[in-house]
C-alpha positions in Angstrom: -151.2 59.9 -9.2 -147.7 61.8 -8.6 -144.3 60.7 -9.2 -143.4 61.5 -5.6 -146.0 58.7 -4.3 -143.1 56.3 -4.9 -141.2 55.9 -1.6 -137.3 54.9 -2.8 -134.8 53.2 -0.2 -131.7 51.7 0.1 -132.5 49.8 3.0 -133.9 46.4 2.4 -135.4 46.1 5.7 -137.3 49.3 5.4 -138.7 48.1 1.9 -139.9 44.8 3.5 -141.2 46.6 6.4 -143.5 48.3 3.9 -144.3 45.9 1.3 -143.8 42.6 3.0 -147.4 41.9 3.2 -148.2 43.1 -0.1 -145.6 40.9 -1.7 -146.4 37.7 0.3 -150.3 38.4 -0.8 -149.4 37.4 -4.4 -146.2 35.4 -4.0 -146.2 34.0 -7.6 -146.3 37.4 -9.6 -143.8 38.8 -6.8 -141.2 35.8 -7.1 -138.5 38.1 -8.4 -139.1 40.8 -5.6 -139.4 38.6 -2.7 -136.3 36.4 -4.1 -133.9 39.5 -4.5 -135.2 41.0 -1.3 -134.4 38.2 0.7 -130.8 37.8 -1.1 -129.9 41.3 -0.1 -131.2 40.6 3.4 -129.0 37.5 4.1 -126.1 38.2 1.8 -125.7 42.0 1.9 -125.8 44.6 -0.7 -122.4 44.3 -1.8 -122.7 41.1 -2.5 -124.1 42.0 -5.7 -121.7 44.8 -6.9 -120.7 48.1 -5.8 -123.5 50.3 -6.6 -126.1 50.5 -3.8 -129.4 48.5 -4.4 -132.6 50.5 -4.9 -136.2 49.4 -3.5 -139.3 51.3 -4.2 -142.9 51.2 -2.9 -146.1 53.1 -4.3 -148.1 54.0 -1.7 -151.4 55.7 -1.7 -153.9 56.3 0.8 -152.0 54.2 3.1 -152.1 50.9 1.0 -149.0 49.6 -0.9 -149.9 49.5 -4.8 -146.5 48.3 -6.6 -143.3 47.9 -5.9 -139.8 47.7 -7.7 -136.3 46.8 -6.8 -132.8 47.4 -8.7 -129.4 45.7 -7.9 -127.3 48.0 -10.5 -126.1 46.7 -12.8 -129.1 44.3 -13.1 -132.2 45.0 -14.6 -134.8 47.0 -13.1 -137.6 44.5 -11.7 -141.2 45.6 -11.2 -144.3 44.0 -9.8 -147.5 44.4 -11.8 -148.1 47.8 -12.8 -150.9 49.6 -14.5 -149.8 52.1 -17.6 -150.3 54.7 -14.9 -148.2 53.6 -12.5 -145.6 52.6 -14.8 -145.3 56.1 -16.2 -145.4 57.7 -12.8 -142.1 55.4 -11.9 -140.6 56.2 -14.9 -141.2 59.8 -14.3 -139.7 59.6 -10.9 -136.4 57.6 -11.9 -135.7 60.0 -14.8 -136.0 63.0 -12.6 -133.5 61.4 -10.1 -131.0 60.8 -12.9 -131.4 56.8 -12.7 -129.7 55.1 -15.9 -131.2 52.1 -16.7 -129.8 49.3 -18.9 -133.1 46.9 -18.8 -136.3 46.0 -17.3 -137.9 42.7 -16.7 -141.4 42.0 -15.3 -144.6 40.5 -16.4 -145.0 41.1 -20.2 -147.8 43.9 -19.9 -145.9 45.6 -17.2 -142.4 45.3 -18.8 -143.9 46.7 -22.3 -145.7 49.6 -20.4 -142.7 50.7 -18.6 -140.5 50.4 -21.8 -142.9 52.8 -23.7 -142.8 55.4 -20.6 -139.3 55.2 -20.1 -138.9 55.9 -23.9 -141.0 59.0 -23.5 -139.4 60.4 -20.4 -136.1 59.8 -21.4 -135.6 59.0 -25.0 -134.1 55.8 -24.4 -134.9 53.0 -27.3 -136.2 50.0 -25.8 -135.6 46.4 -27.7 -137.8 43.3 -26.6 -135.4 40.4 -26.2 -135.7 37.3 -28.0 -136.0 35.2 -25.1 -139.5 34.8 -23.5 -140.3 33.2 -20.6 -143.4 31.8 -19.1 -143.9 31.8 -15.3 -145.8 28.5 -14.1 -147.2 27.4 -10.7 -147.7 23.9 -9.5 -151.3 22.9 -9.3 -151.4 19.0 -8.3 -148.1 17.3 -8.8 -148.3 14.3 -11.3 -145.1 12.3 -11.1 -144.0 11.3 -14.3 -145.1 7.8 -16.3 -143.4 5.8 -17.1 -141.0 6.5 -14.2 -137.1 6.3 -15.5 -134.9 3.9 -13.3 -132.6 5.7 -11.0 -133.0 8.0 -7.7 -132.7 11.6 -6.6 -129.7 12.6 -4.6 -129.6 15.7 -2.7 -126.4 17.4 -2.9 -124.6 18.9 0.2 -121.6 20.9 0.9 -119.4 18.2 0.0 -120.6 18.2 -3.4 -119.8 21.8 -4.0 -117.3 20.9 -7.1 -120.2 18.8 -8.7 -123.0 21.4 -8.1 -120.5 24.4 -9.8 -120.0 22.1 -12.9 -123.6 21.5 -13.4 -124.6 25.2 -12.7 -121.7 26.2 -15.1 -123.4 23.7 -17.8 -126.4 24.9 -17.2 -125.3 28.5 -17.5 -123.7 27.8 -20.8 -126.8 26.2 -22.2 -128.9 29.5 -21.4 -126.4 31.6 -22.7 -125.8 33.3 -19.1 -122.6 35.0 -19.1 -121.3 34.1 -15.6 -118.1 32.7 -14.1 -118.9 29.9 -11.6 -116.0 29.0 -10.0 -115.0 28.7 -6.2 -113.8 32.3 -5.8 -117.2 33.6 -7.7 -119.5 31.0 -6.3 -120.8 33.0 -3.3 -121.8 36.2 -5.2 -123.6 34.1 -7.9 -127.6 33.5 -8.0 -126.7 29.9 -7.7 -125.4 30.0 -4.1 -128.6 30.0 -2.2 -130.3 27.1 -3.7 -130.4 23.3 -2.9 -129.7 20.9 -5.7 -130.8 17.3 -6.6 -129.3 15.0 -8.8 -131.0 12.3 -10.9 -128.7 9.3 -11.1 -129.4 5.9 -13.1 -129.1 2.8 -11.0 -125.4 2.3 -11.3 -125.0 5.9 -9.7 -124.3 8.0 -13.0 -125.5 11.5 -12.8 -127.8 12.3 -15.6 -129.9 15.3 -14.6 -130.1 18.1 -11.9 -132.7 20.5 -10.7 -132.1 23.5 -8.1 -134.8 25.0 -5.7 -134.5 28.3 -3.8 -135.1 28.6 -0.4 -138.7 29.0 0.9 -139.7 32.7 1.1 -143.1 34.2 1.9 -144.5 30.4 1.9 -143.3 29.8 -1.6 -140.5 28.0 -3.5 -139.2 28.5 -6.9 -137.5 25.4 -8.5 -134.7 27.1 -10.6 -131.9 25.1 -12.5 -133.4 22.3 -14.5 -130.7 20.9 -16.5 -130.1 17.5 -18.6 -127.0 17.4 -21.1 -128.2 17.0 -24.7 -126.9 13.3 -25.5 -129.0 12.3 -22.3 -132.3 13.7 -23.0 -135.3 11.8 -24.0 -135.3 9.3 -21.1 -137.6 11.2 -18.9 -134.7 12.1 -16.5 -135.4 16.0 -16.2 -139.3 15.1 -15.5 -138.3 13.0 -12.7 -136.0 15.1 -11.0 -138.2 18.2 -11.3 -140.8 16.0 -9.9 -138.5 15.1 -7.0 -137.5 18.9 -6.2 -141.3 19.9 -6.6 -142.4 17.1 -4.0 -139.3 18.6 -1.6 -140.5 22.0 -1.8 -144.0 21.0 -0.7 -142.6 18.8 2.0 -140.9 21.8 3.2 -143.6 23.7 3.8 -144.4 25.6 0.3 -147.8 26.5 -0.3 -147.2 27.8 -3.9 -144.2 26.1 -6.1 -143.3 28.1 -9.3 -140.7 27.9 -12.1 -140.1 29.9 -15.3 -139.4 28.1 -18.6 -138.3 29.2 -22.0 -141.3 29.8 -24.2 -138.8 29.0 -27.4 -138.4 25.0 -25.9 -141.8 23.2 -26.2 -140.4 20.2 -24.9 -140.0 21.7 -21.6 -143.1 23.6 -21.5 -144.8 20.4 -22.3 -143.4 18.5 -19.4 -143.7 20.9 -16.9 -147.7 20.8 -17.6 -147.7 17.0 -17.5 -146.0 17.4 -13.7 -149.0 19.6 -12.9 -147.6 23.1 -13.6 -150.1 25.9 -14.9 -149.4 29.2 -16.6 -149.4 32.1 -14.1 -147.9 34.8 -16.2 -145.7 35.6 -19.4 -142.4 37.5 -18.8 -140.4 39.8 -21.0 -137.4 42.1 -20.7 -136.5 45.0 -22.9 -133.0 46.4 -23.2 -132.2 50.2 -23.4 -130.2 51.8 -25.8 
């Protein structure tokens, strides 16, 4: 395998024309590729920074074998790679003078690339403490007992409330992002549809979001209940509500990420019918 088997482009339409069928063939493991390519396609590359995005496709014998994307200064994102594929990509990017701050992928791929990048550049990789698990919905099993209340879909008129909840979620997960009216359109939160769980008296107690339908798949992303309201089943109810809405919207697959350090949320998703797809990891480079 040669490093120049990788085709690099700054044109997201070229990337999707080459790799779209490959990505959609396994939408779960390619969730980040599909999501960020669609965001660039719909919002434009300049919505995510001044540096141009880079997309890559590994083609051999006329077939796509692997892909990557990078939106500087964000992490390099990879489809599943063999150690040989990871080494060839590291060699190609190093030869082109790319400087990487981090890599994110399934655990095996991220580790293989981090080791290859160290070999080719001398950069020292450090595994992040936060470990994620990617789940895919099997058969949706609504929570029992079901908490009193109802789900309410938030619309454009609820933007202030949406920004408040997303800001609280971002703080809870340690995400360094500014969420206000000026910055909203450029955040990863802006393209989701949100549902609030409200108690019978109309008090909002939990929120869940879902990304647009991409490649026949919907990602549930942002599930948050304030600490003082946890333990009442609100997160389970609102997650089930959003999962049901994703299926009703035509999703063949529904996926979500969970922090492995939180056994409560992982157990919750499994009770709802989510099953492990793969573990995710990120390495930072010094």
